[in-house]
C-alpha positions in Angstrom: -103.4 -44.3 -51.4 -103.3 -44.8 -47.7 -100.0 -44.7 -45.9 -99.1 -47.4 -43.4 -97.4 -46.6 -40.1 -94.1 -47.7 -41.5 -94.5 -45.4 -44.5 -95.2 -42.5 -42.2 -92.2 -43.3 -40.1 -90.0 -43.4 -43.2 -91.3 -40.0 -44.4 -90.7 -38.5 -40.9 -87.2 -39.8 -40.8 -86.5 -38.4 -44.3 -87.8 -35.0 -43.3 -86.1 -34.9 -39.9 -82.7 -33.5 -41.1 -84.5 -30.6 -42.8 -86.7 -30.0 -39.7 -83.8 -29.7 -37.3 -81.4 -27.7 -39.6 -80.5 -24.4 -37.8 -78.8 -21.6 -39.5 -75.2 -21.1 -38.1 -75.3 -18.3 -35.5 -79.1 -18.3 -35.2 -79.1 -19.5 -31.6 -76.5 -16.9 -30.7 -78.5 -14.1 -32.3 -81.7 -15.3 -30.6 -79.9 -15.5 -27.2 -78.5 -12.0 -27.7 -82.0 -10.7 -28.6 -83.5 -12.3 -25.6 -80.8 -10.8 -23.3 -81.3 -7.4 -24.8 -85.0 -7.5 -24.4 -84.8 -8.8 -20.8 -82.4 -6.0 -20.0 -84.6 -3.4 -21.7 -87.7 -4.5 -19.8 -85.9 -4.7 -16.5 -86.0 -8.5 -16.3 -82.3 -9.1 -16.2 -80.8 -8.7 -12.8 -77.5 -10.4 -13.2 -75.7 -10.6 -16.5 -72.6 -12.8 -17.1 -70.0 -13.8 -19.7 -67.0 -16.1 -19.8 -63.6 -14.7 -20.9 -60.4 -16.6 -21.8 -57.3 -15.4 -19.9 -53.8 -16.7 -19.2 -55.0 -18.0 -15.8 -57.9 -19.8 -17.3 -61.5 -19.1 -18.1 -63.0 -16.4 -15.9 -66.7 -15.8 -15.3 -67.6 -12.1 -15.1 -71.0 -11.2 -13.6 -72.6 -7.8 -13.1 -75.7 -6.3 -11.7 -77.1 -2.9 -12.6 -74.8 -1.4 -9.9 -71.6 -2.9 -11.3 -69.3 -5.9 -11.5 -70.4 -8.3 -8.7 -68.4 -11.5 -9.3 -65.2 -12.7 -10.9 -64.9 -16.5 -10.7 -62.1 -18.9 -11.6 -63.1 -22.1 -13.4 -61.8 -24.1 -10.5 -64.6 -22.6 -8.4 -67.2 -24.2 -10.7 -69.0 -21.7 -12.9 -72.3 -23.4 -12.6 -72.0 -23.5 -8.9 -71.1 -19.8 -8.8 -74.2 -19.0 -11.0 -76.4 -21.0 -8.7 -75.1 -19.1 -5.7 -75.7 -15.8 -7.4 -79.2 -16.9 -8.2 -79.8 -17.7 -4.5 -78.1 -14.6 -3.0 -78.9 -11.9 -5.6 -81.6 -12.9 -8.1 -82.7 -15.9 -10.2 -83.0 -13.6 -13.2 -79.6 -14.4 -14.6 -78.7 -14.5 -18.3 -75.5 -14.7 -20.3 -75.1 -11.3 -21.9 -71.7 -10.6 -23.4 -72.6 -7.1 -24.4 -73.4 -6.0 -20.8 -69.9 -7.2 -19.8 -68.1 -5.8 -22.8 -66.2 -3.1 -20.9 -65.2 -5.4 -18.1 -64.0 -8.0 -20.6 -62.0 -5.3 -22.4 -60.3 -4.1 -19.3 -59.5 -7.7 -18.2 -57.9 -8.3 -21.6 -55.9 -5.1 -21.3 -54.7 -6.1 -17.8 -53.4 -9.5 -18.9 -51.7 -8.0 -22.0 -49.8 -5.5 -19.8 -51.6 -2.4 -21.1 -53.6 -1.7 -17.9 -52.4 -1.3 -14.4 -55.7 -0.3 -12.7 -59.4 -1.2 -13.3 -61.9 1.5 -13.8 -65.2 -0.3 -13.3 -68.2 0.2 -11.1 -68.3 -2.5 -8.5 -71.2 -4.0 -6.6 -69.8 -5.2 -3.2 -73.1 -6.7 -2.0 -71.6 -10.2 -1.7 -69.2 -8.9 1.0 -70.3 -7.5 4.4 -68.9 -6.1 7.6 -65.2 -6.6 8.2 -64.8 -8.5 4.9 -66.1 -5.6 2.9 -63.7 -3.2 4.8 -60.8 -5.4 3.7 -62.1 -5.6 0.1 -62.3 -1.8 0.0 -58.7 -1.6 1.2 -57.4 -4.1 -1.3 -58.4 -1.8 -4.1 -55.8 0.7 -2.8 -52.9 -1.7 -3.1 -51.3 -0.5 -6.3 -50.2 -2.5 -9.3 -46.8 -4.2 -8.7 -47.0 -3.7 -4.9 -47.7 -6.2 -2.2 -48.7 -6.0 1.5 -48.7 -8.7 4.2 -51.9 -9.9 5.9 -50.6 -8.1 9.0 -50.1 -4.9 7.2 -53.7 -5.1 5.8 -55.0 -5.7 9.3 -53.2 -2.7 10.6 -54.4 -0.6 7.7 -58.1 -1.4 8.3 -57.7 -0.6 12.0 -57.6 -4.0 13.6 -54.0 -5.2 14.0 -55.0 -8.5 15.6 -57.4 -9.5 12.8 -54.7 -11.1 10.6 -56.6 -14.4 10.3 -59.8 -12.5 9.5 -58.0 -10.6 6.8 -56.9 -14.0 5.3 -60.5 -15.2 5.3 -61.6 -12.0 3.6 -59.0 -12.4 0.9 -59.9 -16.1 0.5 -63.5 -15.2 -0.1 -63.0 -12.1 -2.2 -65.8 -12.2 -4.8 -63.9 -10.1 -7.3 -60.4 -11.6 -7.6 -58.0 -10.0 -10.2 -60.1 -6.8 -10.3 -59.9 -6.4 -6.5 -56.3 -7.6 -6.1 -56.2 -10.0 -3.2 -53.3 -11.7 -5.0 -51.1 -8.8 -3.8 -51.5 -9.9 -0.2 -48.7 -12.2 1.1 -47.6 -13.7 4.3 -45.2 -11.7 6.5 -42.4 -14.0 5.5 -43.0 -13.3 1.8 -44.6 -16.6 1.0 -47.7 -16.7 -1.1 -50.4 -17.7 1.4 -53.6 -19.0 -0.1 -55.6 -17.8 -3.2 -59.0 -18.5 -4.5 -57.6 -19.1 -8.0 -54.9 -21.4 -6.8 -51.2 -20.7 -6.1 -50.2 -21.1 -9.8 -52.6 -18.3 -10.8 -51.4 -16.1 -7.9 -47.8 -16.6 -9.0 -48.7 -15.8 -12.6 -50.5 -12.5 -11.6 -47.6 -11.4 -9.4 -45.1 -12.2 -12.2 -47.1 -10.4 -14.8 -47.2 -7.2 -12.6 -43.5 -7.5 -11.8 -42.7 -7.5 -15.5 -45.1 -4.8 -16.5 -44.5 -2.5 -13.5 
């Protein structure tokens, strides 16, 4: 018996649900295997994962040298990944395992069980004076704050208050490198890459846990 085109179409439609059935978790396992293989073969230059926090979903990205980017959702995670591909390497892949320790420390910080991060950092996204400021920010302890003017003096350029503000506003590693601990001289918040609500939340968390 010869099948007509309509018969063939009917058979294809009948088989379609079986053909597209995917075992639950299969794609996740395939992606993890791909990331592991890419990392093993030196083909993964930038790994990333998304973590849920009280200040929203944060993107964590790392190179072989260390954590290179922490991004708030309001920055646009897709845009951040595109920038990382342009500035660092297009070989980017989601790899939760590679960011496991960073994710654990972020969770401990937000739960009040960690007051300092102990992670290797890749500061290649900051250069010159901005990097100098970023390196100083790491020394502002949990529960403490400094003014933009105090930071400028600390890095040896008292007149560079505006430049300090720019460095904080473009900090590629917010939360981990605590630019939220820098305020205006009058005690007001100033700006923040994650938004003033997030900055307030971080300062309040540290005031309670300190």
